[in-house]
N, C-alpha and C positions, 0 to 999 in steps of 0.2 A: 618378570616371571611368566612363564608359559602357563596358560590356563589349561585345565584338563576337563574333557567331557565327562559328565556324570552318567554312567550307564545304568544306575539304579533309579528308576522313576519314582517320583513321590506318590504316596498313596492318596493324599488329600491335597487339594488346591484351594486357595482362598484368593479371589480376585474380584474386583469391581469392574464390570463391563463399561460403566460410565467413564471410568478413568482411562480406559483404553482408547477412547475416541478423543482426538485432539479438540481443544476448545473452539478453534476457528474452522472446523470441518464444514463444508457447504451443506452436508446433510442435516446438520443441527437446526439451522433456520428452516429448512424445508420440512423436517419432521414436525416442528411445531405447527406449521400451517396445515400439514396433512392431518394431524391428529385433531385439530380444531374442526376441519371440514368433515371428517369421519364421525365426530361426535354429534354432528347435526343430522346424521343419517340413521340414528338409532331406531326410529319408528319404521323406517323402510326396511332395515335389516330384520327387525322383529316380525314384520309381515311376511318376509321371504322364507323364514325358517319356522319349523314346528316347535311347540313347547315341550314335546316329549321325544324320546328316542335317544340314540347315542349322540354325544356332542360332535359337531363337525369342526372343520378348520374354521376359525373365526373369519367372517367375510372381510373384516378390516385388514386382516393379515394377507388375504389373497389379493386385495386391491393394492396394498402397499408393495407386495412382491411383484405385481405387474408393473408398478412404477419403477422399481429397481431394474427390471428387465429392460425397460426402455432407456433408462438413464445410463446403464452400463453396457448396452449393446450386446446383450446375452441372446444367443441364437435360439434357444429352445427352453421349454419348461424344465426338462430334465437337467440341463446344465445349470439352470437357475437354482434348483433344489440342491444340487451338489455344492454350489457356491454358498448357499445359506448354511449348509451343514458345516462348512469349514471356515467361514468368514465371520468374525465377531462383529464387524461393522454392519453386516446385513442382519445378524441376529439382534443387534441393538436397535436398528431401524424398525424391525418387525416386533419388538417387545418380547423377544424370546430369551429364556434363560440359557446360559452357555451349555448346561447339561441337558436341555430339553431335546427330545427326539424330533427331528425334522419331519414334516409331512411328506407324503408321497407325491410325485409329479402328476399322477393321475387325478389329484384333487382339482386341478384346473379344468380337466376335461369333464369331470363329474359335475362341476359347479358352473360351467360356462352357460348352459341353458338356463339355469336359475338367474344368473346375472343378467341375461337378456330378458327374461320374462318379467322381472321386476325393475328393469331399467337401472341397475345399480351402477354400472360404469357410466351411463349417461348422466345419472344424478351426481356422481362425483365430479364429472367434467363440468356440470352446471354449477357446482360449488366453487370451482376455480374461477369460472366466468363471473359469478356473483361477487366474489372477493375482488377481482380486478376492477369491476365497476364501482364497488363500495369504497375501495381505497383510493379512487380517483386515478388509477393507473391506466385506464382505458378510455378512449373517446366514446361518447354516446351519440355522436352525430355523423362521423365520417368513417366509412368502412371500405374495404376492398375484398373482392372475391377472386378465386382462381381454382383451377383443378390440376391434377397431376395423374399420370398413369402409374399404377401399381402392378408390377408383373405378377402373374399367377404362378403358383407353385407347380402347376401342371406343365408337362412337357408338350412341345408342339406335336410330338408323335401321338399324343392322346387325342388329337383333334381328328375325329373319324366321321364318316357319314352317319346320319341319324338312324338310317335303316339298319346299320350293322350293330347297333346297341342291343337289339333283341336276339341277335344271332350268337349262339354259344360257340366257343372255340372248338373246332373239330379235332379229333384225336386219331386222324388217319395215319399218322406216322408211327403208331404203336408205342407211344410213350418215349420216343427218342429225345435226345438232348435239345432244349430250346434256349437260345440266348436270352439273357435278361434284357439286353438292349439290342433287339433285333433291327436289322437294316430296313428302312422304309424309304421307298422312292415316291416322291410327290410330283415328279416331272410329268407335265401334261395334265395334271389333275386340277380342276377348278374347285377351290374351296371357299366357302362363305359361311357366315353365321346362320344363314337360312337353311343350309343343307347339311352342315357339319356341327358337331358338338364335342366338347372334351369329355372323355370317359371319367377322368379323375376330378375335374372341376367344371361341372356343367354350367355354372353361372359365368365363367370366364368367357370373354368375347375376343375374337380375332380382330386386331386393330393395328393400324400402321401410323406411326407418329407423323411422318411426312413422306413426300415422294422420294424414292431412292432408298428408303429404309425397309428392312424386312418386317413383315407382320408377325406379331407375337400375341400370346394370350394375355390379356390385361383385365384388370378392374380399374375403376376411376375413383379417386378420392378428391373431395372438395373441402375447402376451408373458407371461413369468413373471418377476416382479421380487421382489427381497428387500426386506424392510421397514426395513432400517437406513438405507441411502442411496439406495434406489430403483434400484440397478443391475439391468440386464436379464440374467437367467441362462438364459433359454430363449425360443425363438421358434418359431412354427408358422404355416403358411399353409394355408387351407382354402377351400372354397366358401362363399359367403354363404348361410347357412341358420340357422334359429332354434336348432337343436340342435347347432351346430358348436362353440360355446364350451366346454361341459362336456367334450366328447370331446377337444378340443385341450388343455385344461388337464390332463387325466389323462395324456396323452402327454408333455407337457412335464415333469410331475412325475416320471414314470417314467424319462425320459431323464436328468434331473438326478440321480436316485438311482443310475442305472446308470453314467453316465459320470464323475460327480464324487464318487460315494460319499457323497452328502449324504442325510440322513434328515430330511425336513421334519416339523415338529410341528404347525404350523397353516397354513391356506390361506384367505386372505380374498378375497372377491369381491362383486360387486354383485348386484342382483336378477335379472340375466340368467342367473345360475347357480342360481336357486332351483328345483332339481330334486331330488326324493327319491332317485332312483337315483344321481345324482352325489354326494350327501352320503353315501350308503351305500358307494360306491366309495372315497371318501376315508377313511371310518371303517375299511374293510377294510384299508387301507394304514397304519393307525394314524396318520392325519392328522386333526386336529380341524378340522372345517369352521367357518369364520367367514363364512357366507354371509348376505346380507341377504334375509330372507324377506318376500314380498309380504304386504300387509295382507289381512284377510278370514279367514274360517274355513278352516282347512286341511282339504282333502278335500271341500269343498262341504257342502251340507246333508245329503246322504245318502252313505254309503259303500257302493256297490253290489257291488264286487268284492273278494273276500278277498285277491287277489294285490296289491292296491293298499295294503293295510294296512302292510306294512313301509316302503314309501316315505313314507306319511303319518306314520308314527312317527318317521322320520328328520327330517322337516321340523318336527315338534313338538318334538323334542329341540333342534333348532337354534333354534327360537323361545325356548325356555327359556334357551339359551346366550346369546341376544342381551342378556340382562340383566347379563351378567358384565363385569368390567373388561377382561378379555382381548379380548373381542369389540370393545369400544369402541376400544381401542388399535389393534387390527388394522384396523378400518375407517378410523381416522384415518391410519394409515400407508399404507393402500391408495391414497390420493390421489397418492402419489408416482408411481404407474404412469401416471397421467394426464399428469403432467409429461413423462414419457418419450414418450408418444404425441404430445404436442404438438411435441416436438423432432423426432421421426421424420417427422411429416407436414409440418411447416412448414419445417424446415431441410433435412432429408435428402430431401425430395421424394416422400414416400410418400402424400401426400394423393391423388394420382392416378398410377398406375404408368405408366411409359413403355415397359414391356415386355409382350409377349404370351406367355403360358405361365406356369402357376403355379410351376413349378420355377425359372424365371428370377426371378419375384417373390420367391421364398424367398431366392435369392442376394442380391438387393437388400436385403431385410429383414435378413439376417444381417450384411452389411457395414455397414448403417446402425446396427444395434444395437451392433456392435463400435465404431463411431465414437462413439456416445453413451457407451458405457462408458469409452472412452479419455479423452474430455473430462472426465467426472466423476472418473476415477481420478487424472489428472494434478493436478487441483485438490485432491483429498483428500490425496494424497501430499505435495503442496507445503505444505499447511496443517499 
C-alpha cells in the first residue's frame, strides 16, 4: 500500500533527544570526557563572568561548539550556528533543548577576548593534556617538536609599503567605479617584511617554504607531541621566520615542565632545528637532543670565531648520537607529529586561518589540538 504524506502538521511533539543519538556514536564517549574536563573549570568560569547582569551564553557551550567546528570541518561561526539550529546531534552535544533558541554567531566575537584574557581555551587544552598523562596514554619522557606554516586570510595584494598605510585613498576620479579586485602589478618591486606590511593582517609575514616556490603571507604553528601515541601536549603560534621553530620548542618544553611537572628526557626534531644553540639549550635542561643534522662539514671549512666552537661541538655530539638506536627510534616516532598536522590542517581547518590576529589563531589551534587529543583518546580508551 502506498503511503501518503500528511500535509497537516502536528501541533505538539513528544520526543527524547537522547533516543535520537545512536548508542555507538563516537560523540557519546567524547561528550563524557568533555563534560568532566569542563566541570573542573568552574572556578575559572566564575572568575571570568560577573555575578550580575543579563545571563550570557554559557562558556561551556561556546567551548563545546568550537570543538564541533573543528571536528566537523565547519568553515565559519555563522555556518556552525546554522548547523546547531537544525541538527539534533549538535544540540544534544551542547546540552540544548530541541525547542531552545540558538545563540547568535556574534557570541563568538563578543567572547573571544574574554576567552583569551582568562585563558579558557588554554585551560581546556591543558585538561586534555592532564587526562592523557593521568590515563597513561602519553609518554612523560620522550617527545617530538615540529612546526608548520598556516596561510593567512589576507591576500598578497594587501602587502603594501609601510609608508602607504598612513596615506588615504585619493578621490581624484570623482567617485567613479572602482573594481573590488583591482589589478596590481608587482613586477620589478622588491618586497620584504622590513619595508612592507599587510593591510588586513599586519602580523602575517611574507615567507617562502623553499626555493622555487612563491612567497605567501603566513603564520607559523608549533606543536609538542609525545612519542607513544602522538598526542599533542603543547602548542605555540609565532611569526613565520626561519629561527622561530627552536625558540617555540623551548617554550613548549618549559611550559610542559612547569604546568604538568613532566621532565622530558629526549626531544626529536627534523633538520629545521639543526642549530647548535638550540641543542645546547636542550642539554642545559638535561634533555637529550635527537635532532637530524644536515649533511656536510660541521662549521664549514674554517672555524673563524672562537665563540662558535661550543655551538659546533654540540652539533658534532649530535652527529655522533645519530648512530645510536635511541635516535633512530625517536626519528621513527617523530612521524606521528606529521599525522597530527595533517588532521589539524585538513579536518580542523588550519591550512588557512579564518581569523585575523595571532592571539585568535592561538585559540583556534588550542581548540583544534584539544579536538585531536579527544578523538585519539576516545579510541585508545575504548581499545
